[in-house]
C-alpha positions, 0 to 999 in steps of 0.5 A: 166770662171771658173778655175777647178782641174785636177779631175774636169776636168776628170768629166767635160770631163765624164759629157759631154760624159755620160750625153749630149751625146757628144762621148768621140772621138768627143771631142778629134776631136774637140781638134786637130782641135783647135790646128791646127787651132791655129797653122796655124793661127800663124804660117802661114810659116811653111812648117814642123811640128813634132808632139810628142806624148805619150801613153794617151789622149794627145798622141790621140789628137797629132794623130789627129793634125798630121793627120789634119796638113797632110790633110792641105798639111803640111810636118809632122813627128810623133813620139810616145814615147812607144809602140804602143800596149800600146795604149787605147781607143780614143788614138789607134783609132786615131792612127789607123785613121793616113794615110796609108803610101801609100797615102803619110802619115806623117813620123811615127816612134816608139821610139826605142832610140834617136840614131835613125834618125826616133826618132830625124827627129821630133825635127828638124822641122819649128814647134814642136808640144808637145803631150807626157803628158796632164794634168793628169800626176803627175810629177815627170816625169823620163825616156823616157819622161824626156829624150824627155823632154830634147830633146824638150828643146834643140831645137831651134824651136817654140813649141805648147804645147797641153793642158799643157807643158809635165811634168807640174803639173796642179794643182799647183798655182806657180813654178813647180819642175821637168823636164817640157817642154819648150813651146811657146805656149799652147791650152788647153781645155773648162777651164784652171787649176790652172797652166795655170793661175798661173805657168808662163808656157809659155812667149807665148799665152795659147788659151782656146778652146772650143770642146764641153762641155756645160756650164751646165758640167763646174763646180769647187769647187775652187770658182775662176775664169778667167776674160775674154772679154765674162764677161764684153762685157755687160758693154761697149755696145754701147750707146744710142743715146739719150745719155747725160753727166749726164747718166754716173756718176760724179766722184770725185777723192780727191788726190795729194799734191806737187810734186804728183798732176799727181797722181790725174790728172791722175785718173782723166783723166782716169775715163774720158777716162773710159766713166764716164760723168763728173770728179772733182778733189779735190785737195791741193789749192798749187796744183790745177793749175797744175792738172787742167793744165794737162787736160782741160775735167777736173773740179777741187776743191781747197781744205784747205791744211797743212804746208806741202801742203797736203789736210787739215782735215777742207777741210771736209766740202767742200768735203761734198759740193762738193760730194754732188750728186757725183757718186762716189768718188776715193780717194787717189792718190797722197794724202800723209801719212800726218797724218792730211790727213790720219785722212781726208781720214779715215773721208771720207771713214766713213762718205761717202755713194756713192760708194769709191774706195781707192788706194795709200796713202788712204790705208796707212791711215788704217795701224793697223786701217783695222778694220775701212774699213768695208763695212757692216757698210758702208752699214748701214750708206748708208741705214739709210742716205738714208731713204725716199730719192727717188733714193738715192744710198744706195750700200756703196761699198768700193773697195780697189786696195793695191799693195802687200806692201800696202796689207802687211801694211792692214794685218800686213803679210809680203810682202812675205806672201801676195804674197806666196797664193795671193788668198786666202789673198785678199779672206780673207780680202774681206770676213772679211771686206765686200769689193772688193779687187783689189790686184794689182800684175802678175795675179791681184785679185779681190775678194768680201765678199762672197768668190768669187775670180778672175784673171785677164789674162791681163797685162805685167812686162812694167807695173812696172812703177810709175803711172799705179795704179792711172791709174787703180783708176780711170778706176775702178771709171769711170766703177762705175760711169756707173754701180753703182748698177752693182759694182762687175763686173764694177771692173771686166771689169776695171782690164781687160781693164787696163791690156789690155790697158797695153798690147797694149802700150807695143806692141807700145813702148816695156816694158822698154819704157812704162809709165803710160800715154801710158795706157790712150792713148791706153785704147780706143784701149782695148775697140775696141778689147774687143768688137771685140772678143765678137765674139769669142768662145776661150779665150786667155791668153795674151803672145807674140809668139817668133820672 
């Protein structure tokens, strides 16, 4: 799903009306209907709704909401923050469509000062609808609008923002400035803008509802997209009846060391949970019994070790033998920063032509050596190695999964600089090195060598605990093993499923108690939810309504 700017959203609406014949009044009607459907679903016991409207199209959406809530039998109180004479176009038309007072219409008031009962009654309802300022507004907000936002922020009722919380700048990628209305949920339309994804505008859900714009009209210059269930459903479709484990790939995990055996085991078992047919974990001989003891489904391979009981460089020949005919290599979970082991990691990345997922201390092995992570060199080597070999894998896919600290070490930038411009840092590195980069964190970024960047909307703060990165490595490897020729799509799917599993785990145990293996337990439910959501038209960004 494309992320678009405010100007592009206006162009999408114009093209929908002029190029595809969808009247703008129909778009507004559909927008209001989407808000009402969400409000009635999420707040079924609410009896009264306050709708605070501005004089632009956002207010017009609010008038539609008020009319439809009234038709649904709800008590509705409407406040217009402005003069009805200033209403124009579709907003004025929907103002006229509000029911007449003679048929038990919604309570309606035009703002004439905050000392009147009419002006304040809308703020004292079970649910408040913010329809004051939409995404076309440019801060700062002042005057009566700032006062209305302060009123919204002072009430205890849950607030649903139409399009965007009033006062917010929809084109901002980070923290908002100035007065912004509180929102417990947002219902926006057609496509998200940057602030919906990066602005932390609500702790609750953000619904992106289609209102009639065809896909052909939704164009963006940002080269930035949101991963949704629609993008990954095909990769987790039901399997044929005559399936066998050989059809779904064999992952080889290289990792583990004394004290960090669990990392390799978690990565391996996550690859199995993600659907890989077979998984082998190659690890230091001393810790192999520990790795094998975690999950009986994992196969293991003992590797020579250093005096620190990490994997030794001389294991390269053993790995070459074991890696033969493996579909994907996952390198790094628990592997340590021992320099001899780091040299082994660099040799593996240089020599092996199968898809590789590189994580944790596997990434740290390339601190100051990022030039050695050039996928184009790997691809040329893969094509040369596969010359004349029928069915050989020649894609040379390389997937890196750094957190901001590891990204700092790879780029030489400070962590603060990485976090300040996550999208561009990830995009630039992926382009320069011709690889797939998964920059972990709040709103994980997945970028590739073409300059595309995708944002993952799933996940929560409870996942800030040791081992969740190892789970992600395993899920990526497992998805790649099943779809080696659809590398980028597989990584998108893995990032989405990983975060969704985290959200499900958080529902079960809460943010503070969540541990990495909770994600593995929740992964089957994540698959089920994605399949169930495939029938939906709207897309919901994560978040929970407050009780």
